[in-house]
C-alpha positions as CSV (number, residue, x, y, z in Angstrom):
1,X,-97.8,11.4,-10.6
2,X,-95.3,13.9,-12.1
3,X,-93.9,14.9,-8.6
4,X,-93.4,11.2,-7.8
5,X,-91.4,10.7,-11.0
6,X,-89.2,13.7,-10.2
7,X,-88.6,12.4,-6.7
8,X,-87.7,9.0,-8.0
9,X,-85.3,10.5,-10.5
10,X,-83.6,12.6,-7.8
11,X,-83.3,9.5,-5.6
12,X,-81.6,7.6,-8.4
13,X,-79.2,10.4,-9.0
14,X,-78.2,10.5,-5.3
15,X,-77.8,6.8,-5.2
16,X,-75.7,6.8,-8.4
17,X,-73.4,9.5,-6.9
18,X,-73.1,7.6,-3.7
19,X,-72.3,4.4,-5.5
20,X,-69.7,6.2,-7.7
21,X,-68.1,7.8,-4.6
22,X,-68.0,4.4,-2.8
23,X,-66.5,2.7,-5.9
24,X,-63.8,5.5,-6.0
25,X,-63.0,5.0,-2.3
26,X,-62.8,1.2,-2.7
27,X,-60.4,1.7,-5.6
28,X,-58.2,4.0,-3.5
29,X,-58.3,1.6,-0.5
30,X,-57.3,-1.3,-2.8
31,X,-54.4,0.8,-4.1
32,X,-53.4,1.7,-0.6
33,X,-53.4,-2.0,0.4
34,X,-51.3,-2.9,-2.6
35,X,-48.7,-0.2,-1.9
36,X,-48.6,-1.1,1.8
37,X,-47.8,-4.7,0.9
38,X,-45.0,-3.5,-1.4
39,X,-43.6,-1.4,1.4
40,X,-43.8,-4.3,3.8
41,X,-41.9,-6.5,1.3
42,X,-39.2,-3.8,1.1
43,X,-38.9,-3.4,4.9
44,X,-39.5,-7.1,5.8
45,X,-38.0,-9.2,2.9
46,X,-38.5,-12.4,4.9
47,X,-42.2,-11.9,5.3
48,X,-42.8,-14.3,2.4
49,X,-45.7,-12.1,1.1
50,X,-47.7,-12.2,4.3
51,X,-49.5,-9.1,5.4
52,X,-48.0,-8.1,8.7
53,X,-50.2,-6.5,11.4
54,X,-49.0,-3.3,12.9
55,X,-47.4,-3.4,16.3
56,X,-49.1,-0.1,17.3
57,X,-52.8,-0.6,17.4
58,X,-55.5,2.0,17.5
59,X,-57.1,2.9,20.8
60,X,-60.3,1.0,21.5
61,X,-63.4,2.9,20.3
62,X,-65.6,4.1,23.1
63,X,-69.4,3.8,23.1
64,X,-71.0,5.4,20.1
65,X,-72.0,9.0,20.8
66,X,-75.5,10.0,20.2
67,X,-76.4,12.9,18.1
68,X,-76.1,14.0,14.5
69,X,-72.6,13.8,13.1
70,X,-71.1,17.0,11.8
71,X,-70.2,15.3,8.4
72,X,-71.5,12.3,6.6
73,X,-69.8,8.9,7.0
74,X,-68.7,9.0,3.4
75,X,-66.9,12.3,3.9
76,X,-65.1,11.0,7.0
77,X,-64.0,7.9,5.2
78,X,-62.7,10.0,2.3
79,X,-60.7,12.2,4.6
80,X,-59.2,9.1,6.4
81,X,-58.2,7.5,3.1
82,X,-56.6,10.8,2.0
83,X,-54.6,10.9,5.2
84,X,-53.5,7.3,4.8
85,X,-52.3,8.0,1.2
86,X,-50.2,10.9,2.5
87,X,-48.7,8.8,5.3
88,X,-48.0,6.0,2.8
89,X,-46.2,8.4,0.5
90,X,-44.1,9.7,3.3
91,X,-43.2,6.1,4.5
92,X,-42.3,5.0,0.9
93,X,-39.9,8.0,0.7
94,X,-38.3,7.1,4.0
95,X,-37.8,3.5,2.9
96,X,-36.2,4.6,-0.4
97,X,-33.9,7.0,1.4
98,X,-32.8,4.3,3.9
99,X,-32.1,1.9,1.0
100,X,-30.1,4.5,-0.8
101,X,-28.0,5.2,2.3
102,X,-27.4,1.4,2.8
103,X,-26.2,1.1,-0.8
104,X,-23.8,4.1,-0.3
105,X,-22.3,2.5,2.9
106,X,-21.9,-0.8,1.0
107,X,-20.2,0.9,-1.9
108,X,-17.8,2.7,0.4
109,X,-16.9,-0.5,2.2
110,X,-16.3,-2.3,-1.1
111,X,-14.0,0.5,-2.2
112,X,-12.1,0.4,1.0
113,X,-11.7,-3.4,0.8
114,X,-10.4,-3.2,-2.8
115,X,-7.9,-0.5,-1.8
116,X,-6.6,-2.6,1.1
117,X,-6.3,-5.7,-1.0
118,X,-4.3,-3.7,-3.6
119,X,-1.9,-2.4,-1.0
120,X,-1.3,-5.9,0.4
121,X,-0.7,-7.3,-3.1
122,X,1.7,-4.4,-3.9
123,X,3.6,-5.2,-0.7
124,X,3.8,-8.9,-1.4
125,X,4.7,-8.7,-5.1
126,X,6.2,-5.5,-6.5
127,X,8.7,-5.1,-9.4
128,X,12.0,-6.8,-10.1
129,X,15.6,-6.0,-9.1
130,X,18.9,-7.6,-8.3
131,X,19.8,-10.2,-5.6
132,X,20.3,-9.0,-1.9
133,X,23.7,-7.9,-0.8
134,X,23.3,-9.5,2.6
135,X,22.9,-12.9,1.1
136,X,26.0,-15.2,1.2
137,X,26.7,-18.4,-0.7
138,X,25.6,-20.6,2.2
139,X,22.0,-20.6,3.4
140,X,22.8,-21.2,7.0
141,X,26.1,-19.3,7.3
142,X,24.7,-16.0,6.0
143,X,22.1,-15.4,8.8
144,X,22.6,-16.9,12.2
145,X,19.6,-18.4,13.9
146,X,18.8,-20.8,16.6
147,X,19.7,-24.3,15.2
148,X,18.0,-27.5,16.1
149,X,20.1,-29.6,18.4
150,X,20.1,-32.6,16.1
151,X,19.5,-33.0,12.4
152,X,18.3,-36.1,10.7
153,X,21.3,-37.8,9.0
154,X,21.3,-38.2,5.3
155,X,23.2,-40.6,3.1
156,X,26.4,-38.9,1.8
157,X,26.2,-38.6,-2.0
158,X,29.2,-37.4,-4.0
159,X,28.9,-35.3,-7.1
160,X,31.7,-35.0,-9.7
161,X,33.0,-31.6,-8.4
162,X,31.9,-31.5,-4.8
163,X,32.5,-33.4,-1.6
164,X,29.7,-35.5,-0.1
165,X,27.0,-33.5,1.8
166,X,25.0,-34.7,4.7
167,X,22.8,-31.6,5.2
168,X,22.0,-28.1,4.0
169,X,24.8,-26.6,6.1
170,X,27.6,-27.6,3.7
171,X,29.4,-25.2,1.3
172,X,27.5,-24.7,-2.0
173,X,29.0,-26.4,-5.0
174,X,29.3,-25.6,-8.7
175,X,28.8,-29.1,-9.9
176,X,26.8,-29.7,-13.0
177,X,25.5,-33.1,-11.9
178,X,23.3,-33.4,-8.8
179,X,22.1,-36.7,-7.4
180,X,19.1,-37.3,-5.4
181,X,19.7,-38.2,-1.7
182,X,18.1,-41.4,-0.2
183,X,17.8,-41.1,3.5
184,X,14.5,-43.0,3.8
185,X,12.7,-39.7,4.8
186,X,10.8,-38.4,1.7
187,X,10.6,-34.8,3.2
188,X,14.3,-34.8,4.0
189,X,15.2,-36.1,0.6
190,X,13.0,-33.6,-1.3
191,X,14.5,-30.7,0.6
192,X,18.1,-31.8,0.3
193,X,17.7,-32.4,-3.5
194,X,16.4,-28.8,-3.8
195,X,19.3,-27.6,-1.7
196,X,21.9,-29.3,-3.9
197,X,20.4,-27.8,-7.0
198,X,20.5,-24.4,-5.4
199,X,24.1,-24.9,-4.2
200,X,25.0,-25.9,-7.8
201,X,23.5,-22.6,-9.0
202,X,20.8,-24.4,-11.0
203,X,18.2,-22.0,-9.8
204,X,15.2,-22.8,-12.1
205,X,15.5,-26.5,-11.2
206,X,16.0,-25.7,-7.6
207,X,12.9,-23.5,-7.6
208,X,10.8,-26.3,-9.0
209,X,12.2,-28.9,-6.6
210,X,11.8,-26.8,-3.5
211,X,8.3,-25.7,-4.5
212,X,7.3,-29.3,-4.9
213,X,9.0,-30.3,-1.6
214,X,7.0,-27.6,0.3
215,X,3.8,-28.6,-1.4
216,X,4.2,-32.3,-0.8
217,X,5.3,-32.1,2.8
218,X,3.4,-29.2,4.4
219,X,3.5,-30.8,7.9
220,X,7.2,-31.6,7.9
221,X,9.8,-29.5,9.8
222,X,11.5,-29.3,6.4
223,X,8.7,-27.2,5.0
224,X,10.1,-24.1,6.7
225,X,13.5,-24.9,5.2
226,X,12.2,-25.6,1.7
227,X,10.0,-22.5,1.6
228,X,12.8,-20.3,2.8
229,X,15.3,-21.7,0.4
230,X,12.8,-21.3,-2.4
231,X,12.8,-17.6,-1.7
232,X,16.7,-17.6,-1.7
233,X,16.6,-19.4,-5.1
234,X,14.3,-16.7,-6.5
235,X,16.5,-14.0,-4.9
236,X,19.7,-15.4,-6.3
237,X,18.1,-15.7,-9.7
238,X,17.3,-12.0,-9.8
239,X,13.6,-12.4,-9.0
240,X,13.0,-10.4,-5.8
241,X,9.3,-10.1,-6.4
242,X,8.7,-13.8,-6.4
243,X,11.2,-14.1,-3.5
244,X,9.3,-11.7,-1.3
245,X,6.1,-13.8,-1.8
246,X,7.9,-17.0,-0.9
247,X,9.4,-15.5,2.2
248,X,6.1,-13.9,3.3
249,X,4.3,-17.2,2.8
250,X,6.8,-19.1,5.0
251,X,6.4,-16.5,7.8
252,X,2.6,-16.4,7.5
253,X,1.9,-20.1,7.2
254,X,4.6,-21.4,9.6
255,X,5.6,-18.5,12.0
256,X,7.1,-21.1,14.4
257,X,9.1,-22.8,11.7
258,X,12.9,-23.0,12.1
259,X,13.5,-20.7,9.1
260,X,10.8,-18.1,9.8
261,X,13.3,-15.5,11.2
262,X,15.5,-16.0,8.1
263,X,12.5,-15.5,5.9
264,X,11.7,-12.2,7.5
265,X,15.3,-11.1,7.2
266,X,15.4,-12.0,3.5
267,X,12.0,-10.5,2.9
268,X,13.4,-7.1,4.1
269,X,16.3,-7.6,1.8
270,X,14.0,-8.3,-1.2
271,X,11.9,-5.3,-0.4
272,X,15.0,-3.1,-0.4
273,X,15.9,-4.4,-3.9
274,X,12.4,-3.4,-4.9
275,X,13.0,0.1,-3.6
276,X,10.5,-0.5,-0.8
277,X,12.6,1.0,2.0
278,X,9.8,1.9,4.3
279,X,8.3,-1.6,4.1
280,X,11.7,-3.1,4.6
281,X,12.0,-1.1,7.9
282,X,8.6,-2.4,9.0
283,X,9.8,-6.0,8.4
284,X,13.0,-5.4,10.3
285,X,10.9,-4.1,13.2
286,X,8.6,-7.2,13.0
287,X,11.7,-9.5,13.0
288,X,13.2,-8.0,16.1
289,X,9.9,-7.8,18.0
290,X,8.7,-11.4,17.2
291,X,12.0,-13.3,17.2
292,X,14.1,-11.3,19.7
293,X,14.9,-14.5,21.6
294,X,15.8,-16.6,18.5
295,X,18.2,-14.4,16.6
296,X,21.9,-14.5,17.3
297,X,24.6,-11.9,17.3
298,X,25.4,-12.1,13.6
299,X,21.8,-11.7,12.5
300,X,21.5,-8.7,14.8
301,X,24.5,-7.2,13.2
302,X,23.1,-7.9,9.7
303,X,19.7,-6.4,10.7
304,X,21.5,-3.2,12.0
305,X,23.4,-3.0,8.7
306,X,20.1,-3.5,6.7
307,X,18.3,-0.8,8.7
308,X,21.2,1.6,8.1
309,X,21.1,0.9,4.3
310,X,17.3,1.4,4.3
311,X,17.7,4.5,6.4
312,X,15.2,3.2,9.0
313,X,14.3,5.3,12.0
314,X,15.7,4.1,15.4
315,X,13.2,1.8,17.0
């Protein structure tokens, strides 16, 4: 009876140890599954929480071998779980390293983009200086360009101190009173009114009128005229920074406009007043490359003079 009690006790101890070991393995397997799901969510963010089956499957198990195993099933299972834990730790480290590398690449790209944007803004709108030496009193007479064969006629309107003007090619006036034209073409009237204000040297009013003319009539041929003359008004008012932005916008938004070559020419002049000689040389190069067939002899001479002033290298 005593020997039976001892055997029963031993059996209970063995079963208790086996249950404890099995419970320990189940806990480790549960932890492995949880960590593997976390890794999958990291690697496959679109998986929506689903457990993804591996693409590489284990080889099919052959027929069971007969004989006595070298180790118990519990020992083999414990070894396999330990190996899985090691592999999962390695995989987690690789995922973290890949994520860190991706963040570094993104940060470097963001820094490059910010630096590029800063350089472009500096080119478009740098400090302040005086008006360009190459500019003359008349918008059209100062820089020769290919003129349209015909111009819409406007109603001549007299001012107290100036003769009647039909277009923006007239000589600038110094009158204090400026009347609005009425040709029946809103875009034409808006531009001509801005031109008359500029010609009368009422630059702040001219700037407001020309800015409104360009904003209200972006599809009109007079947009190129208004935007270019807006830059001239800023330039004559001693605001080369604002002038450079107006000239650049005209060239960028309407490169085929009738005043696009003039805008590039005056952009180079504004940059020279801002002590941006190297940038002015680049603009002169752009002007001669893009509009070689549209610039006349006088503009070519003015470009040559501007390049000499800026000490540009021979192109």
